[in-house]
C-alpha positions as CSV (number, residue, x, y, z in Angstrom):
1,X,119.1,50.8,44.6
2,X,119.0,52.0,48.5
3,X,120.7,49.6,50.9
4,X,119.1,49.0,54.2
5,X,120.3,47.4,57.5
6,X,118.4,46.2,60.3
7,X,117.4,47.6,63.2
8,X,120.2,46.9,65.7
9,X,119.0,44.6,68.9
10,X,119.0,47.4,71.6
11,X,119.0,44.9,74.3
12,X,122.3,43.3,72.7
13,X,123.5,47.3,72.8
14,X,122.7,47.8,76.7
15,X,124.7,44.5,77.5
16,X,127.7,45.8,75.7
17,X,130.1,46.0,78.8
18,X,128.9,42.5,79.6
19,X,129.5,41.3,76.4
20,X,132.8,42.6,76.3
21,X,133.6,40.9,79.7
22,X,132.2,37.6,78.8
23,X,134.5,38.0,75.3
24,X,137.4,39.1,77.1
25,X,138.9,35.7,78.7
26,X,138.4,33.8,75.4
27,X,141.4,35.5,74.0
28,X,144.7,37.4,74.5
29,X,144.3,41.0,75.5
30,X,145.2,42.4,72.5
31,X,143.0,40.2,70.4
32,X,139.7,41.9,71.6
33,X,139.3,44.9,70.2
34,X,136.7,47.4,71.9
35,X,138.0,51.3,71.7
36,X,135.6,53.5,69.3
37,X,139.0,55.0,67.1
38,X,140.0,51.1,67.2
39,X,137.0,49.6,65.8
40,X,136.7,51.9,63.0
41,X,139.3,50.3,61.3
42,X,136.6,47.4,60.5
43,X,133.9,49.3,60.2
44,X,133.6,48.8,56.5
45,X,135.2,46.6,53.6
46,X,135.9,47.2,49.8
47,X,132.6,48.4,49.9
48,X,133.3,51.6,51.3
49,X,130.0,53.7,50.3
50,X,128.4,52.0,53.5
51,X,129.7,51.5,56.8
52,X,128.8,50.4,60.7
53,X,130.7,50.4,63.7
54,X,130.5,46.8,65.2
55,X,129.8,46.0,68.9
56,X,133.5,44.7,69.3
57,X,136.2,43.0,67.3
58,X,137.9,39.7,68.1
59,X,140.9,38.4,66.7
60,X,141.4,34.6,67.7
61,X,144.7,33.0,67.3
62,X,143.4,29.3,67.2
63,X,140.5,27.3,66.0
64,X,139.8,26.5,69.8
65,X,139.9,30.1,70.5
66,X,137.3,30.5,67.5
67,X,134.5,28.0,69.1
68,X,134.9,29.5,72.4
69,X,133.9,33.1,70.9
70,X,131.1,31.0,69.2
71,X,129.9,29.4,71.6
72,X,129.9,32.4,73.9
73,X,127.8,34.5,71.1
74,X,125.7,31.5,70.8
75,X,124.4,31.7,74.2
76,X,124.5,35.3,74.8
77,X,122.5,36.0,71.2
78,X,125.2,38.3,69.8
79,X,125.6,38.1,66.0
80,X,128.9,37.5,64.7
81,X,130.3,39.1,61.1
82,X,133.3,36.4,59.9
83,X,135.9,38.7,58.3
84,X,139.7,37.8,56.3
85,X,141.0,40.7,55.3
86,X,138.0,42.6,54.3
87,X,138.9,43.2,50.2
88,X,135.0,42.0,49.9
89,X,133.5,44.3,47.1
90,X,129.6,43.3,48.0
91,X,130.1,44.2,51.9
92,X,130.2,40.9,52.9
93,X,132.4,42.0,55.3
94,X,130.8,45.3,57.0
95,X,129.8,45.2,60.5
96,X,127.0,45.4,62.5
97,X,126.1,47.7,65.3
98,X,124.9,44.8,67.7
99,X,127.3,42.1,66.0
100,X,130.9,41.2,66.9
101,X,133.4,41.4,64.2
102,X,135.7,37.4,63.9
103,X,138.6,38.1,62.0
104,X,140.8,35.2,61.1
105,X,144.0,37.4,60.3
106,X,145.9,36.2,63.3
107,X,145.6,32.4,61.7
108,X,147.7,32.9,58.6
109,X,150.2,29.7,58.9
110,X,150.7,27.1,56.2
111,X,150.1,24.1,58.8
112,X,151.5,21.3,55.9
113,X,152.6,20.5,52.6
114,X,152.2,17.5,51.0
115,X,154.0,17.7,47.6
116,X,153.7,14.1,46.5
117,X,149.9,14.6,46.9
118,X,149.7,17.7,45.7
119,X,148.2,19.3,48.8
120,X,148.5,22.1,51.7
121,X,146.7,22.7,55.0
122,X,146.9,26.4,55.7
123,X,145.2,28.1,58.5
124,X,142.4,30.2,57.2
125,X,143.9,33.8,57.5
126,X,146.8,33.2,55.4
127,X,146.3,35.6,52.0
128,X,146.0,33.9,48.8
129,X,149.1,34.7,47.2
130,X,151.3,33.4,50.3
131,X,150.5,29.7,49.6
132,X,152.1,29.9,46.0
133,X,154.7,31.8,47.6
134,X,155.3,28.5,50.3
135,X,155.3,26.2,47.5
136,X,157.2,27.7,44.9
137,X,160.6,26.5,46.0
138,X,159.4,23.3,44.8
139,X,157.6,24.1,41.7
140,X,154.2,24.6,42.6
141,X,151.6,27.1,43.1
142,X,148.0,27.6,43.9
143,X,145.9,28.3,41.4
144,X,143.1,30.8,42.1
145,X,144.2,34.3,41.6
146,X,141.8,37.0,42.4
147,X,143.1,40.8,41.9
148,X,143.6,41.4,45.8
149,X,145.6,38.2,46.5
150,X,148.6,40.2,47.9
151,X,146.0,40.9,50.8
152,X,142.8,38.8,50.2
153,X,142.3,35.6,52.8
154,X,141.6,31.9,52.0
155,X,138.7,32.6,54.5
156,X,137.0,35.2,52.3
157,X,138.3,33.0,49.3
158,X,135.8,30.5,50.2
159,X,133.2,32.6,51.5
160,X,132.8,34.2,47.9
161,X,134.0,31.2,45.9
162,X,136.6,33.8,44.8
163,X,138.8,33.3,40.9
164,X,141.1,35.4,39.3
165,X,142.5,35.7,35.8
166,X,143.4,32.5,35.3
167,X,139.8,30.6,36.6
168,X,139.5,30.0,32.8
169,X,141.5,27.2,32.8
170,X,142.2,26.4,36.4
171,X,139.0,27.1,38.0
172,X,137.8,29.2,40.8
173,X,138.2,28.3,44.3
174,X,135.5,25.4,44.9
175,X,137.6,23.6,42.1
176,X,140.8,23.7,44.0
177,X,139.5,23.4,47.7
178,X,139.4,19.3,49.0
179,X,138.4,20.2,53.0
180,X,137.6,22.5,55.4
181,X,137.9,22.5,59.5
182,X,134.9,25.1,60.1
183,X,133.6,26.1,63.4
184,X,129.7,26.1,63.7
185,X,127.3,28.6,65.6
186,X,127.3,26.4,68.7
187,X,130.8,26.2,68.9
188,X,131.1,22.7,67.7
189,X,134.1,21.9,65.0
190,X,133.6,20.3,61.6
191,X,136.1,18.6,59.3
192,X,134.5,18.4,55.9
193,X,136.0,16.8,53.1
194,X,139.5,15.8,53.6
195,X,143.2,15.4,51.8
196,X,141.6,13.7,48.8
197,X,139.2,14.1,45.8
198,X,135.8,12.8,46.3
199,X,135.4,12.8,49.9
200,X,132.3,10.5,51.2
201,X,128.9,11.3,52.1
202,X,126.9,14.9,50.9
203,X,128.9,17.3,49.0
204,X,128.7,19.5,52.0
205,X,132.0,21.3,51.0
206,X,130.2,23.0,48.0
207,X,127.9,24.1,50.0
208,X,130.0,25.6,52.2
209,X,132.0,27.5,49.6
210,X,130.3,30.0,48.3
211,X,128.0,30.4,51.7
212,X,129.5,33.9,52.7
213,X,129.7,33.3,56.2
214,X,126.3,32.1,57.0
215,X,127.0,28.5,58.0
216,X,130.0,29.1,60.1
217,X,133.8,29.7,60.7
218,X,136.3,28.3,58.6
219,X,139.9,28.4,60.5
220,X,141.7,25.8,58.2
221,X,141.5,24.5,55.1
222,X,143.1,21.6,52.2
223,X,143.8,23.1,49.0
224,X,144.9,22.0,45.9
225,X,148.4,23.0,44.5
226,X,149.5,22.2,41.2
227,X,152.8,22.1,39.0
228,X,153.9,25.2,37.8
229,X,153.9,25.3,33.8
230,X,157.5,25.2,32.1
231,X,156.4,28.7,30.8
232,X,153.6,31.3,29.7
233,X,153.2,33.8,27.2
234,X,150.8,37.0,27.3
235,X,149.3,38.5,24.0
236,X,147.8,41.9,24.0
237,X,145.3,42.5,21.0
238,X,143.7,45.9,20.7
239,X,140.4,46.0,18.4
240,X,138.6,49.4,16.8
241,X,135.5,48.3,18.0
242,X,134.6,46.9,22.2
243,X,132.1,44.2,19.7
244,X,134.9,42.8,17.7
245,X,136.9,41.8,21.1
246,X,134.2,40.6,22.6
247,X,132.9,38.5,19.3
248,X,137.1,37.3,19.3
249,X,136.6,36.1,22.5
250,X,133.4,34.3,21.7
251,X,135.1,33.0,18.6
252,X,137.9,31.4,20.7
253,X,136.6,29.8,23.0
254,X,134.1,28.3,20.6
255,X,137.0,27.1,18.7
256,X,137.7,25.1,22.0
257,X,140.9,26.7,22.8
258,X,141.1,27.3,26.7
259,X,144.0,29.9,27.0
260,X,144.8,30.2,30.9
261,X,143.8,33.1,30.7
262,X,141.9,35.9,28.9
263,X,141.2,39.6,30.0
264,X,139.3,42.3,28.6
265,X,139.7,45.8,28.8
266,X,137.7,48.8,27.0
267,X,139.3,52.2,26.1
268,X,139.2,53.9,29.7
269,X,140.4,51.1,31.3
270,X,143.3,50.9,29.0
271,X,143.9,54.3,29.6
272,X,143.6,54.2,33.7
273,X,146.0,51.3,33.6
274,X,148.9,52.2,31.3
275,X,149.0,55.9,33.3
276,X,149.9,53.6,36.2
277,X,151.8,50.4,35.2
278,X,153.1,52.0,32.1
279,X,152.9,48.8,30.6
280,X,153.2,49.7,26.9
281,X,149.4,49.2,26.4
282,X,147.9,50.7,23.2
283,X,146.1,53.7,24.0
284,X,144.3,54.4,20.0
285,X,142.2,51.2,20.4
286,X,138.7,50.8,21.6
287,X,139.3,47.6,23.4
288,X,142.2,45.4,24.1
289,X,142.3,41.5,24.9
290,X,145.1,40.1,27.1
291,X,145.3,36.5,26.2
292,X,147.8,34.0,28.3
293,X,149.0,30.4,27.0
294,X,151.2,27.9,28.9
295,X,153.4,25.5,28.2
296,X,156.2,24.8,26.2
297,X,157.8,27.6,24.2
298,X,156.6,25.2,20.9
299,X,153.4,24.7,22.4
300,X,152.9,28.6,23.6
301,X,153.6,29.6,19.6
302,X,151.3,27.0,18.1
303,X,148.4,28.0,20.5
304,X,149.4,31.6,19.5
305,X,149.1,30.9,16.3
306,X,145.9,29.6,16.0
307,X,144.6,32.3,18.4
308,X,145.7,35.3,16.2
309,X,144.2,33.5,12.6
310,X,141.0,33.3,14.7
311,X,141.1,36.7,15.4
312,X,141.9,38.4,12.1
313,X,138.4,38.4,10.8
314,X,137.6,40.4,13.9
315,X,140.5,43.1,12.7
316,X,142.9,43.5,15.2
317,X,144.7,46.7,15.0
318,X,147.3,45.9,17.7
319,X,148.8,42.5,18.4
320,X,151.9,42.0,20.4
321,X,153.2,38.7,22.3
322,X,154.9,39.0,25.4
323,X,159.4,38.3,24.7
324,X,160.2,38.6,28.4
325,X,159.1,37.9,31.6
326,X,159.6,41.6,32.4
327,X,157.2,42.6,29.9
328,X,154.9,39.7,31.0
329,X,155.0,40.9,34.4
330,X,153.7,44.7,33.1
331,X,151.1,43.3,31.2
332,X,149.9,41.5,34.7
333,X,150.6,44.7,36.7
334,X,148.7,47.0,34.4
335,X,145.5,44.2,34.7
336,X,145.9,43.3,38.1
337,X,146.0,47.1,39.3
338,X,142.8,48.3,37.4
339,X,140.7,48.5,40.7
340,X,143.0,50.5,42.6
341,X,144.7,52.3,39.5
342,X,140.8,53.5,38.7
343,X,140.8,54.7,42.5
344,X,143.6,57.1,41.9
345,X,141.1,58.8,39.2
346,X,137.5,58.5,40.4
347,X,135.1,57.0,43.1
348,X,133.6,54.2,41.5
349,X,131.5,51.0,41.6
350,X,132.6,47.6,41.0
351,X,130.1,45.4,39.7
352,X,130.5,41.4,39.4
353,X,128.2,39.5,37.3
354,X,128.0,36.9,35.0
355,X,126.9,36.3,31.1
356,X,126.9,33.5,28.5
357,X,130.4,34.4,26.8
358,X,128.4,34.2,23.4
359,X,126.2,37.6,24.6
360,X,129.3,39.9,25.3
361,X,129.2,42.0,22.6
362,X,125.4,42.8,23.1
363,X,125.9,43.2,26.7
364,X,129.0,45.5,26.4
365,X,127.0,47.8,24.3
366,X,123.9,47.9,26.8
367,X,126.3,48.5,29.7
368,X,127.8,51.6,28.0
369,X,124.1,52.6,27.1
370,X,123.2,51.9,30.2
371,X,125.8,54.4,32.4
372,X,125.5,57.2,29.7
373,X,121.7,57.4,30.1
374,X,122.6,58.2,33.7
375,X,125.5,60.8,32.4
376,X,128.4,58.3,34.4
377,X,131.6,57.3,32.7
378,X,132.2,53.5,32.9
379,X,135.7,51.2,32.3
380,X,135.1,47.8,31.8
381,X,137.9,45.2,33.3
382,X,136.8,41.7,33.4
383,X,137.8,37.9,32.9
384,X,136.1,37.6,29.2
385,X,137.0,34.0,29.0
386,X,134.5,32.9,31.4
387,X,132.0,36.1,30.9
388,X,132.5,37.4,34.6
389,X,132.1,41.3,34.0
390,X,133.7,43.7,36.5
391,X,132.4,47.3,34.8
392,X,133.5,50.2,36.8
393,X,131.3,52.8,37.2
394,X,132.8,56.0,37.5
395,X,131.3,58.8,39.5
396,X,131.6,62.0,42.1
397,X,130.9,61.3,45.4
398,X,131.0,65.3,46.3
399,X,128.2,65.6,43.8
400,X,124.7,64.9,45.1
401,X,122.9,62.3,43.5
402,X,125.9,60.9,41.5
403,X,126.0,58.0,43.7
404,X,122.7,57.2,43.4
405,X,122.8,57.4,39.6
406,X,125.7,54.8,40.3
407,X,123.5,52.3,42.1
408,X,121.2,52.9,39.5
409,X,123.2,51.8,37.0
410,X,124.4,49.0,38.4
411,X,121.2,47.6,39.4
412,X,120.5,47.7,35.6
413,X,123.6,46.0,34.7
414,X,122.9,43.3,36.8
415,X,119.4,42.6,35.9
416,X,120.9,43.1,32.3
417,X,123.3,39.8,33.5
418,X,120.1,38.3,34.5
419,X,118.4,38.8,31.5
420,X,120.5,37.1,29.2
421,X,121.2,34.1,30.9
422,X,123.6,34.9,33.5
423,X,123.7,35.9,37.2
424,X,124.0,38.1,39.6
425,X,127.4,37.3,40.9
426,X,130.8,35.5,39.4
427,X,133.1,36.1,42.8
428,X,132.4,38.8,44.5
429,X,129.7,37.3,46.2
430,X,125.9,38.8,47.0
431,X,126.9,40.3,50.0
432,X,124.4,43.5,51.1
433,X,125.0,45.2,47.9
434,X,123.2,42.3,44.9
435,X,121.3,41.4,48.6
436,X,117.4,42.8,47.1
437,X,118.2,41.8,43.6
438,X,118.5,37.7,44.2
439,X,114.4,38.0,43.4
440,X,115.2,39.1,40.2
441,X,117.2,35.5,39.6
442,X,115.5,33.3,42.3
443,X,111.5,32.6,42.8
444,X,110.3,32.9,46.2
445,X,110.4,29.1,46.0
446,X,114.0,28.9,45.7
447,X,114.8,31.3,48.3
448,X,113.1,29.8,50.7
449,X,115.0,26.6,49.9
450,X,118.3,28.1,50.2
451,X,116.9,29.5,53.5
452,X,115.7,26.5,55.2
453,X,119.4,24.9,54.4
454,X,120.5,27.7,56.0
455,X,118.6,27.7,58.9
456,X,119.7,24.8,59.7
457,X,123.4,25.7,60.5
458,X,121.9,28.7,61.8
459,X,118.6,28.5,63.1
460,X,118.5,31.9,65.3
461,X,120.2,33.7,62.0
462,X,123.0,34.5,64.2
463,X,126.0,34.2,61.3
464,X,126.2,37.3,58.8
465,X,122.6,37.9,59.3
466,X,122.3,40.9,57.2
467,X,123.3,39.5,53.9
468,X,122.7,37.5,51.0
469,X,118.8,37.3,51.5
470,X,116.2,39.6,51.4
471,X,115.6,41.2,55.1
472,X,112.0,40.7,54.6
473,X,110.3,37.1,54.0
474,X,112.9,35.0,56.2
475,X,112.0,31.4,57.1
476,X,113.6,29.1,59.5
477,X,115.0,25.7,58.8
């Protein structure tokens, strides 16, 4: 899998100083980043294997400033790459040499909270976790919880339709998003959705969520906040075979039980996370499940008892239920630190595909075979309950050819997800990583129709233009 970037527009590069002079009056002086050293901070995102230096970086503080920047870029034919915190693992926020980065990090305030109607209006540069922190004093929280929630922004969550460990019960971003304020490519500001369920008219909000910054720049969002449960308890289950763990997941879901979270780790991931978090993970098993339930103490006990009963035919070697908040926090610290903990010991590519949960045993076996065929290791950490896989393919970037082997293995894993009835991405988005695999999932007619819809919002393809769709064969509205 070789990632190609478009050839930069030399006419735009030649006009760089003129473009910078035009941008300067639109934002505060410190919000326009032009020196090479400062721009290098923005040359990549979470997919750090690929880097491009942007033409400039603009960090507006208001919707009006975003609109002015967008209007200027449209009039001057300048491409725009929207960016939240840059935690994208699919290359969704990687720049182009002839494009500006438009970041929303300065737009990070809670604007209004309506506890009676369980909504909050926030600027899109606020971090995911900060919303929950802002409403926790009244016993509320914001449900989507990607592992990067300490850093990732709502803007990026909306762009990629992010989920997290608790999406099994509470859904992903689209299930918790009620409305957005969005700036179109020509600077027009539109309100889509609102502060209530089922807004009138076409479901444009469903189109915006997951559009990867190609339809406009979201500057504000109305999100759903929920009452926190009375309590929650995670349990650990360790298995001697990955197939048994995968089959146990399918059996629990098949029985109609929906835990608040159901996370999977294989032996390499368990070892890596335990060395970092010291959470008490079992080191003598091949696979481990973290299953969390919530409610009153009696509800938690009853649901866990049913889950344990369902698990017995799959011979769990280890079974431990958290007995304290500190133990629960340690269990989740290990899981949510998985990517960072893996980065301490190896270079890796984090994949993101989704499969039917009933195919977990087969797919896990094939992932191991695919990586071994390339001579590479793999650590599997993923949202088992909804079949959202995150294999971490381990390689050494200092060894010639290993990165290419990792990319080849990743490509085969994503194709496998599609083959078994799943899809290329669950929550990381397509970005550049999966752009050239889109034809594995969609026919040419499918892709052209999607591109026509995209072209209605941005006929000149100025918004994040090198992402999502294959570079060749693009169509206008």
